[in-house]
VONUTI-774128 format. One line per field, with one value per residue (C-alpha): x negated, y, z; residue in one letter. Coordinates in Angstrom, 3 decimals, padded with zeros to 6 digits. Example, Ala and Ser with C-alpha at 12.3 -4.5 7.8 and 13.67 -1.06 7.14 Angstrom:
c1: c(-012.300 | -013.670) $
c2: c(-004.500 | -001.060) $
c3: c(007.800 | 007.140) $
res: c(A | S) $
//
This chain:
c1: c(-031.592 | -027.583 | -027.235 | -029.295 | -026.459 | -023.701 | -025.323 | -025.687 | -021.944 | -020.841 | -021.983 | -020.641 | -017.706 | -017.399 | -018.570 | -015.034 | -012.674 | -014.281 | -013.513 | -009.987 | -009.720 | -010.814 | -008.539 | -005.320 | -005.240 | -004.688 | -002.459 | -002.877 | -000.095 | 000.830 | 002.753 | 003.601 | 001.968 | 003.112 | 003.690 | 005.691 | 005.259 | 002.082 | 000.870 | -002.217 | -004.559 | -003.950 | -004.458 | -002.602 | -002.274 | -001.795 | -001.591 | -002.066 | -000.850 | -002.926 | -001.557 | -003.259 | -001.407 | -004.011 | -003.297 | -006.366 | -007.857 | -009.275 | -011.433 | -011.318 | -012.699 | -010.843 | -012.824 | -011.273 | -012.677 | -012.509 | -010.613 | -009.442 | -006.895 | -008.140 | -010.806 | -012.562 | -014.211 | -017.786 | -018.864 | -015.560 | -015.834 | -014.391 | -014.682 | -012.208 | -012.799 | -011.518 | -009.536 | -006.223 | -004.679 | -003.083 | 000.035 | -000.117 | -000.558 | -002.059 | -002.203 | -005.281 | -005.123 | -007.321 | -006.730 | -007.006 | -007.563 | -005.539 | -007.547 | -006.346 | -005.778 | -004.222 | -001.411 | 002.767 | 004.217 | 002.698 | -001.275 | -002.949 | -005.199 | -007.515 | -009.181 | -010.697 | -010.260 | -011.727 | -011.325 | -015.129 | -018.848 | -019.928 | -017.133 | -015.890 | -013.351 | -010.405 | -008.795 | -006.148 | -003.199 | -000.967 | 000.992 | 001.235 | 003.510 | 001.971 | 003.798 | 002.589 | 004.286 | 002.508 | 002.123 | -000.417 | -000.271 | -002.261 | -002.805 | -003.814 | -004.021 | -001.101 | -001.803 | -003.093 | -000.787 | -000.415 | 002.631 | 000.071 | -001.502 | 000.477 | 000.193 | 001.643 | 001.758 | 002.683 | 003.640 | 001.555 | 002.111 | 004.962 | 007.187 | 009.560 | 007.970 | 011.054 | 011.495 | 007.970 | 006.617 | 003.723 | 001.195 | -001.916 | -003.534 | -006.212 | -009.673 | -012.965 | -012.859 | -008.926 | -006.004 | -001.730 | 000.256 | 003.872 | 003.898 | 001.817 | 004.798 | 007.042 | 009.377 | 009.966 | 012.178 | 011.848 | 009.917 | 010.271 | 007.608 | 006.010 | 007.945 | 006.218 | 006.762 | 005.300 | 004.481 | 003.511 | 001.253 | -000.115 | -003.567 | -006.549 | -010.158 | -011.560 | -015.060 | -015.170 | -018.582 | -019.251 | -018.988 | -018.797 | -015.987 | -014.656 | -012.737 | -008.594 | -006.972 | -003.798 | -001.764 | 001.602 | 004.092 | 006.496 | 009.002 | 008.365 | 010.704 | 010.675 | 011.521 | 007.511 | 006.728 | 003.299 | 000.559 | -001.861 | -004.598 | -005.398 | -008.331 | -008.694 | -010.795 | -010.637 | -013.204 | -012.685 | -013.965 | -011.350 | -008.720 | -010.255 | -009.364 | -006.052 | -004.634 | -005.954 | -004.326 | -000.968 | -000.601 | -001.447 | 000.467 | 004.042 | 003.494 | 003.437 | 006.369 | 008.159 | 007.439 | 008.555 | 011.994 | 012.176 | 011.918 | 014.567 | 017.103 | 016.565 | 016.767 | 019.455 | 021.236 | 020.352 | 021.521 | 025.485 | 025.292 | 024.587 | 026.930 | 029.590 | 028.711 | 028.958 | 031.693 | 033.306 | 034.857 | 036.503 | 037.273 | 039.941 | 040.628 | 041.502 | 043.726 | 045.633 | 046.161 | 047.683 | 050.176 | 050.963 | 051.715 | 054.232 | 056.232 | 056.551) $
c2: c(-024.286 | -024.821 | -027.998 | -025.897 | -023.134 | -026.025 | -028.036 | -024.962 | -024.241 | -027.692 | -026.856 | -023.808 | -025.092 | -028.025 | -026.272 | -023.899 | -027.556 | -028.604 | -024.522 | -025.082 | -028.514 | -027.994 | -025.098 | -026.271 | -029.405 | -027.029 | -024.609 | -022.407 | -020.118 | -018.220 | -020.587 | -017.772 | -014.813 | -013.886 | -011.398 | -010.228 | -007.109 | -006.833 | -003.445 | -001.553 | -001.869 | -005.122 | -009.086 | -011.104 | -015.405 | -016.328 | -020.244 | -021.045 | -024.081 | -026.332 | -028.493 | -031.002 | -031.843 | -034.570 | -038.265 | -038.515 | -036.894 | -033.519 | -030.831 | -027.896 | -024.936 | -021.169 | -018.310 | -015.361 | -011.602 | -008.384 | -006.076 | -002.598 | -002.791 | -006.679 | -008.374 | -010.994 | -009.861 | -010.805 | -014.242 | -016.012 | -018.262 | -016.675 | -019.943 | -023.099 | -026.936 | -029.645 | -032.466 | -032.831 | -036.548 | -037.061 | -035.376 | -034.207 | -030.552 | -029.431 | -025.854 | -023.590 | -020.190 | -017.229 | -014.642 | -012.016 | -007.795 | -005.038 | -001.616 | 000.647 | 003.044 | 001.056 | 002.751 | 001.317 | -000.141 | -003.194 | -003.873 | -006.683 | -009.365 | -011.100 | -015.157 | -017.114 | -021.173 | -023.503 | -027.393 | -028.050 | -027.995 | -025.369 | -023.946 | -020.524 | -019.854 | -018.557 | -015.024 | -014.118 | -012.106 | -011.523 | -008.829 | -008.286 | -005.367 | -003.435 | -000.738 | 001.406 | 000.589 | 002.762 | 006.541 | 008.617 | 010.586 | 014.647 | 014.809 | 017.901 | 019.551 | 022.628 | 024.251 | 023.532 | 025.236 | 024.540 | 022.342 | 020.162 | 019.285 | 019.774 | 017.608 | 017.803 | 014.890 | 015.110 | 012.553 | 013.542 | 010.248 | 009.837 | 007.191 | 007.991 | 006.740 | 005.703 | 005.027 | 006.529 | 006.420 | 008.596 | 006.903 | 008.148 | 004.537 | 003.661 | 005.271 | 006.057 | 009.854 | 010.409 | 009.457 | 010.388 | 011.649 | 010.385 | 009.480 | 008.220 | 007.635 | 009.867 | 008.627 | 011.612 | 010.018 | 009.405 | 011.912 | 012.259 | 013.042 | 016.267 | 016.777 | 016.982 | 017.182 | 017.841 | 015.511 | 017.144 | 014.915 | 015.603 | 014.656 | 014.811 | 014.116 | 010.353 | 012.241 | 016.087 | 016.314 | 016.410 | 018.935 | 019.070 | 017.869 | 014.446 | 012.118 | 011.631 | 008.355 | 009.185 | 005.610 | 006.139 | 003.023 | 002.956 | 001.387 | 001.468 | 001.430 | -002.152 | -002.568 | -003.524 | -002.401 | -000.046 | 000.861 | 003.611 | 005.502 | 008.831 | 011.009 | 014.941 | 016.715 | 017.812 | 018.836 | 017.176 | 020.224 | 022.369 | 020.034 | 019.871 | 022.759 | 023.761 | 020.095 | 019.667 | 023.084 | 022.699 | 019.394 | 020.724 | 023.652 | 021.172 | 018.441 | 021.721 | 023.002 | 019.587 | 019.456 | 022.866 | 021.301 | 019.277 | 020.227 | 023.176 | 020.836 | 018.425 | 022.085 | 022.785 | 019.775 | 019.703 | 022.723 | 022.350 | 019.420 | 020.710 | 023.843 | 021.402 | 020.196 | 022.995 | 024.463 | 021.639 | 022.243 | 026.019 | 025.037 | 022.738 | 025.513 | 027.291 | 025.579 | 024.742 | 027.504 | 028.544 | 025.506 | 026.549 | 029.561 | 029.036 | 026.667 | 029.726) $
c3: c(-059.332 | -059.840 | -057.807 | -054.827 | -054.927 | -055.118 | -052.421 | -050.215 | -051.284 | -050.449 | -046.910 | -046.448 | -047.555 | -045.433 | -042.377 | -042.685 | -043.337 | -040.069 | -038.063 | -039.694 | -039.037 | -034.422 | -034.455 | -036.040 | -033.642 | -031.035 | -029.765 | -026.958 | -025.655 | -022.280 | -020.379 | -017.440 | -015.786 | -011.917 | -010.825 | -013.845 | -014.226 | -012.906 | -011.225 | -011.913 | -008.980 | -008.239 | -009.686 | -011.576 | -012.384 | -016.387 | -017.154 | -020.215 | -022.152 | -024.268 | -026.961 | -028.804 | -032.057 | -033.700 | -032.290 | -031.045 | -027.920 | -028.412 | -026.161 | -025.703 | -024.846 | -023.983 | -022.958 | -021.527 | -023.421 | -020.784 | -022.734 | -020.754 | -018.607 | -018.206 | -016.016 | -014.321 | -010.585 | -010.887 | -010.507 | -011.655 | -014.699 | -017.858 | -019.599 | -018.984 | -020.927 | -020.855 | -023.255 | -023.579 | -024.842 | -028.177 | -028.700 | -025.003 | -023.242 | -020.521 | -018.194 | -016.993 | -015.319 | -014.953 | -012.268 | -013.906 | -011.905 | -013.743 | -013.447 | -011.390 | -013.955 | -016.477 | -018.266 | -018.552 | -020.242 | -022.335 | -022.527 | -024.881 | -022.658 | -025.515 | -024.878 | -027.649 | -027.829 | -030.531 | -029.846 | -030.522 | -029.269 | -031.155 | -032.976 | -033.856 | -031.245 | -032.769 | -030.924 | -029.551 | -027.908 | -025.664 | -023.938 | -020.093 | -018.543 | -016.583 | -014.226 | -011.025 | -008.144 | -005.580 | -005.155 | -004.115 | -001.161 | 000.368 | 003.131 | 005.133 | 008.873 | 008.632 | 011.952 | 015.234 | 018.442 | 021.981 | 020.932 | 018.541 | 016.196 | 012.245 | 009.499 | 006.204 | 004.265 | 000.941 | -002.241 | -005.233 | -007.122 | -009.629 | -007.831 | -004.970 | -001.276 | 001.145 | 005.095 | 005.626 | 009.275 | 009.859 | 012.737 | 014.126 | 015.036 | 017.692 | 016.614 | 017.918 | 018.609 | 018.989 | 020.281 | 020.779 | 024.238 | 024.761 | 020.548 | 018.172 | 015.270 | 013.328 | 011.111 | 008.261 | 005.768 | 001.616 | -000.158 | -004.220 | -006.632 | -005.241 | -002.085 | 001.077 | 004.802 | 008.162 | 011.260 | 014.192 | 017.202 | 020.618 | 020.151 | 022.768 | 022.104 | 023.305 | 023.889 | 024.174 | 024.273 | 020.152 | 018.985 | 014.901 | 012.839 | 012.900 | 010.490 | 011.565 | 010.117 | 009.474 | 007.588 | 006.149 | 005.752 | 003.269 | 001.042 | -002.831 | -005.527 | -005.823 | -002.292 | -001.002 | 002.133 | 002.067 | 004.338 | 003.062 | 005.371 | 004.753 | 006.604 | 007.746 | 009.278 | 013.189 | 015.619 | 019.382 | 021.071 | 019.490 | 021.153 | 024.329 | 025.901 | 024.285 | 025.027 | 028.692 | 029.821 | 027.938 | 029.241 | 033.203 | 032.494 | 031.382 | 034.007 | 036.724 | 034.661 | 034.785 | 038.373 | 039.627 | 038.054 | 039.266 | 042.988 | 041.660 | 040.938 | 044.285 | 046.127 | 044.767 | 045.436 | 049.081 | 049.248 | 047.731 | 050.366 | 053.654 | 052.378 | 052.058 | 055.626 | 057.746 | 056.019 | 056.504 | 060.075 | 058.868 | 056.157 | 058.214 | 060.599 | 058.326 | 055.847 | 060.128 | 061.315 | 056.824 | 057.211 | 060.853 | 059.329 | 057.469 | 059.957 | 061.965) $
res: c(M | N | K | K | Y | I | L | I | F | I | L | L | F | S | M | V | L | I | I | K | T | A | D | A | S | L | D | V | S | V | D | N | Y | Y | P | N | P | V | E | A | G | D | Y | F | T | V | W | L | K | V | T | N | R | E | E | T | T | T | S | Y | S | I | K | F | K | P | S | Y | P | F | S | L | D | P | G | E | E | N | T | I | T | G | E | V | W | P | K | G | S | V | T | E | R | F | K | I | R | V | D | K | E | A | K | E | G | D | N | D | M | V | F | E | Y | G | G | C | G | G | C | V | L | E | E | K | S | M | S | I | T | V | V | E | F | Q | T | M | F | D | V | V | V | Q | E | I | S | T | E | G | V | F | I | A | I | A | N | I | G | K | N | P | A | N | A | I | T | V | S | I | P | E | Q | E | Y | F | K | T | D | L | I | S | S | S | I | V | G | N | L | E | S | G | D | Y | T | I | A | A | F | K | I | L | P | L | K | K | E | I | K | E | K | Q | E | L | N | V | Q | I | D | Y | T | D | P | F | G | V | R | R | T | V | I | R | K | V | L | L | N | P | A | S | L | S | S | L | N | T | D | E | L | A | V | S | K | T | K | Q | S | S | T | I | I | T | N | I | W | F | W | V | S | L | V | L | A | I | L | L | L | K | K | P | I | K | K | F | Y | G | K | L | K | G | S | K | K | S) $
//
């Protein structure tokens, strides 16, 4: 009975020694990751350096272990295997996704590695710095009048947005008259602005509200130009008569102004031509009277 226990103890001890020896032969460290810092809601690539301390070729296995806020896309392989030469090193990489709700600051990314098939993998973690570059916008239709559609844009994120341009892109149900983009400047967190557009319906027969795409281009605090699309509901039928009538009135006023200006200048030229001779005679008489 005692021999049986001794044999089991020796076997277990041997397994521990084998595992430790296998793990001790390898060292895995983070060589680099890019971009640095990484952005919430985006991807980054991490390069892992596998170093062999032994005098013989050693096999290795590296496994990415999902831990919030880091994960792999579905279908991506989470384990990399290979061999490294004696006293040599190799570099392996993973493409990691960062959750969009990740907290700013240092977050631990975890992976496991080992140096033999069937060995218990050793867990290792590294600190990844996460930041949130982007901001968020809320967009609403503030007012519809004969002057146009007034759209309010609010920066509801925690980062400022610089050099903002608001545009109404080409779309199925609406188009813009005269201008389709407006530069509104900078918005700090919590600020809002209003952009106005003359919006015309492309399908006047539609009576239900449709989505109007509003494009916002801005520069984030790190100087990266970004684009977001927000949607608001707008009824094409409500714009039909309003914009058509207003456009007709505008064109009528413009034509009337042009005609008025033409008649003014024609009348002025005719008056100068008609009065030219009487004026000359008047000045002639005036000179003659001065000589006498």
